[in-house]
C-alpha positions in Angstrom: 100.2 85.1 122.2 100.3 82.9 119.1 96.5 82.8 119.0 96.1 86.6 119.2 94.4 88.0 116.1 96.9 90.9 115.8 99.8 88.4 115.9 98.2 86.1 113.3 97.3 89.1 111.1 100.4 91.3 111.2 103.3 89.8 113.0 103.4 86.2 111.8 103.1 86.9 108.1 105.8 89.7 108.4 108.2 87.5 110.2 107.7 84.5 107.9 108.1 86.6 104.8 111.3 88.1 106.0 112.6 84.6 107.0 111.6 83.2 103.6 113.4 86.0 101.7 116.5 85.6 103.8 116.6 81.9 103.3 116.1 82.1 99.5 118.8 84.8 99.3 121.2 82.1 100.6 119.9 79.5 98.2 119.1 79.5 95.3 120.3 83.1 95.1 119.6 86.8 95.5 117.4 87.0 92.3 114.9 84.6 93.8 114.8 86.1 97.3 111.6 88.1 96.8 109.8 84.8 96.2 110.2 84.1 99.9 107.5 86.6 100.7 105.0 84.4 99.0 106.3 81.4 100.8 105.9 83.4 104.1 102.3 84.2 103.2 101.6 80.5 102.5 103.1 79.7 105.9 100.8 82.2 107.6 97.8 80.8 105.7 98.8 77.3 106.8 98.4 78.6 110.4 95.1 80.4 109.6 92.8 79.2 108.1 94.9 76.2 107.2 95.2 73.9 104.2 92.3 71.5 104.3 91.0 69.3 101.5 88.3 69.1 100.4 87.8 72.8 100.9 84.1 73.3 101.5 84.1 77.1 102.2 85.5 80.1 100.4 87.8 80.8 103.2 89.3 77.4 103.1 89.7 77.7 99.3 91.8 80.9 99.6 95.1 79.2 100.7 94.9 76.8 97.7 94.3 79.8 95.3 97.5 81.5 96.7 99.5 78.2 96.3 98.3 77.8 92.7 99.2 81.5 91.9 102.7 81.0 93.2 103.1 77.8 91.2 102.0 79.6 88.0 104.4 82.4 88.8 107.3 80.0 89.0 106.3 78.4 85.7 106.0 81.8 84.1 109.4 82.9 85.3 110.9 79.7 83.9 109.3 80.2 80.5 109.9 84.0 80.2 113.0 85.1 78.4 115.0 88.3 78.8 113.9 91.0 76.4 110.6 89.2 75.6 107.2 90.6 76.3 105.7 89.1 79.5 102.7 87.6 77.5 103.0 84.2 79.1 103.1 85.8 82.6 100.0 87.9 81.8 98.0 85.0 80.4 98.9 82.9 83.4 97.7 85.6 85.8 94.4 86.1 83.9 93.7 82.3 83.7 94.5 81.9 87.4 92.0 84.6 88.2 89.4 83.0 85.9 89.7 79.6 87.6 89.9 81.1 91.1 86.9 83.3 90.6 84.7 80.5 89.3 85.8 78.1 92.1 85.2 80.6 94.8 81.8 81.5 93.4 80.7 77.9 93.3 77.8 78.6 91.0 76.2 81.0 93.4 77.0 84.3 91.7 74.8 85.9 89.0 76.1 86.1 85.5 76.5 90.0 85.5 78.5 89.8 88.8 80.7 87.0 87.4 81.4 88.9 84.2 82.1 92.1 86.0 84.5 90.4 88.5 86.2 88.6 85.6 86.8 91.7 83.6 88.0 93.8 86.6 90.2 91.1 88.0 91.7 90.3 84.6 92.5 94.0 84.0 94.2 94.3 87.4 96.3 91.2 87.0 97.2 92.0 83.3 98.6 95.3 84.6 100.4 93.7 87.6 101.9 90.8 85.6 103.3 93.1 83.0 105.2 95.2 85.4 108.8 96.1 84.9 111.2 98.9 85.8 111.0 102.3 84.2 112.8 102.3 80.9 114.1 105.9 81.5 115.7 105.1 84.9 118.8 103.1 85.6 118.1 99.3 85.6 118.3 98.6 89.4 116.9 101.9 90.5 114.1 101.8 88.0 113.0 98.3 89.0 113.3 99.2 92.7 111.2 102.4 92.3 108.5 100.7 90.2 108.3 97.7 92.5 108.1 99.9 95.6 105.3 101.9 94.1 103.3 98.8 93.2 103.8 97.3 96.6 102.8 100.6 98.3 99.6 100.6 96.4 99.0 96.9 97.1 99.5 97.4 100.8 97.1 100.4 100.9 94.5 98.4 98.9 94.9 95.4 101.3 94.5 97.6 104.4 91.5 99.2 102.8 89.9 95.8 102.1 90.6 94.7 105.6 88.8 97.8 107.0 85.8 97.2 104.6 85.6 93.5 105.6 85.9 94.2 109.3 83.1 96.7 109.2 81.1 94.6 106.8 80.9 91.6 109.2 83.7 89.4 107.8 86.3 89.4 110.5 88.2 86.4 109.2 88.4 87.9 105.7 89.6 91.1 107.3 92.4 89.1 109.0 93.4 87.5 105.7 93.5 90.9 104.0 95.7 92.2 106.9 98.0 89.2 106.4 98.3 90.2 102.7 99.2 93.8 103.7 101.9 92.6 106.1 103.4 90.4 103.4 103.4 93.2 100.9 105.0 95.5 103.5 107.8 93.0 104.1 108.5 92.7 100.4 108.5 96.5 100.2 111.0 96.7 103.0 113.2 94.3 101.2 113.0 96.3 98.1 113.8 99.5 100.0 116.9 98.1 101.7 118.2 96.1 98.7 116.9 98.1 95.7 119.4 96.4 93.3 118.7 92.8 94.2 115.9 90.3 94.6 113.4 92.3 92.6 113.4 90.3 89.4 113.1 86.7 88.4 115.9 84.7 86.7 115.3 86.5 83.4 116.7 89.7 84.8 113.9 91.9 83.4 110.5 91.1 84.7 109.4 90.3 88.2 106.9 87.6 88.9 106.2 87.5 92.6 103.8 90.4 93.1 101.0 89.4 90.8 100.2 86.4 93.0 99.8 88.9 95.8 97.3 90.7 93.5 95.5 87.4 92.9 95.3 87.0 96.6 93.8 90.4 97.0 91.2 89.8 94.3 90.2 86.4 95.8 89.7 87.9 99.3 87.7 90.7 97.9 85.6 88.3 95.8 84.9 86.1 98.8 83.7 89.2 100.7 81.4 90.2 97.8 79.9 86.8 97.7 79.3 86.6 101.4 75.9 88.4 101.2 73.1 88.1 98.7 71.9 91.0 96.5 71.6 94.0 96.9 74.4 93.8 99.5 76.7 91.9 97.0 76.1 94.7 94.4 77.1 97.4 96.9 80.2 95.4 97.9 81.1 94.8 94.2 81.0 98.6 93.7 83.2 99.2 96.7 85.8 96.6 95.5 85.7 98.1 92.0 86.5 101.6 93.4 89.2 100.1 95.6 90.7 98.4 92.6 91.3 101.8 91.0 94.3 102.0 93.3 96.1 99.4 91.1 96.1 101.8 88.2 98.1 104.4 90.1 101.6 103.0 89.3 100.9 103.0 85.5 99.4 106.5 85.7 102.3 107.9 87.6 104.9 106.3 85.4 103.4 108.0 82.3 103.4 111.5 83.8 106.2 113.7 82.6 106.7 115.0 86.2 107.4 111.5 87.4 110.7 111.3 85.6 111.7 114.7 86.8 110.9 114.1 90.5 111.0 110.3 91.2 111.3 110.9 94.9 107.6 112.1 94.9 106.4 108.9 93.3 105.9 106.9 96.5 104.0 109.6 98.5 101.9 110.4 95.4 101.0 106.7 94.9 100.1 106.4 98.6 97.9 109.5 98.5 96.1 108.3 95.4 95.6 104.8 96.8 94.2 106.3 100.0 91.8 108.3 97.8 90.5 105.0 96.3 90.0 103.6 99.8 88.0 106.7 100.8 85.9 106.4 97.7 85.2 102.7 98.4 84.3 103.5 102.0 81.9 106.3 100.8 80.2 104.0 98.3 79.4 101.6 101.2 78.0 104.3 103.5 76.0 106.0 100.7 74.7 102.8 99.2 71.9 100.4 100.2 72.3 99.1 103.7 73.6 95.6 103.7 71.4 92.8 105.1 72.5 90.9 108.1 74.4 87.7 107.3 73.3 84.4 108.8 75.8 82.9 111.1 77.4 79.7 109.7 78.3 77.3 112.6 80.9 75.7 110.4 82.8 79.0 109.8 86.5 78.3 110.8 86.5 81.7 112.5 84.0 80.5 115.0 85.6 77.2 115.7 87.8 77.3 118.9 
């Protein structure tokens, strides 16, 4: 049972995230509870593919990227101050992506692909790391609604990426994307049940735990793009770019006048728009150049018993 892909992909990360949030709610306190979701994801990644050093493959590098992202989020939350702009948080997120993208590429990506990935990933994390509750809404409810919207979009984008990777010949990356979706869903469930707690860091204004989830999504997507040579990598990059449009949905909805009048429609609207981005990414793959077959790597952890 513990070796079943469905258990490893969906059940294990969900359970570990819930256990992590419950544990941190007891100590150090409610405000830090949502950080337990990232700890749960790290626990699931320790199970599959595992923390190995030196990490010779992109798949084995992914757990270390997630660990570094969480460490930077903790540092950013310690430096940020209530009422201040989350500049340090945003810079930490962008720098984390720059380092992760270069490390995962390993000098094998073309310069245009590197620049495109850097700009797209930087824009996504700049948006995620600057998130906060809606100013027009009550403090707790505003943070809860904005957080739920961001997590709903992240869950949809992760499931879409899992589908693309599974049909694109990268079953292990599809599993990792599914693990990310399960973690985001666990955090969304926590936000839904406890909308006034656990959604912010110690500063009381900004939350810091969901941009490392965005960094994880970008890293998995980047590893999937790099798994094939051109023109397949170009087609995959286009699919990822279209899928990344989903991350713009929360900012778009928060700026619509109708959003303040009917906040209960925010979540279904966000899910619908994120699903549209998934459909566009899928269509780009079917309408683009057929992807070449990928040579089987005997050292791939997915193929090792």
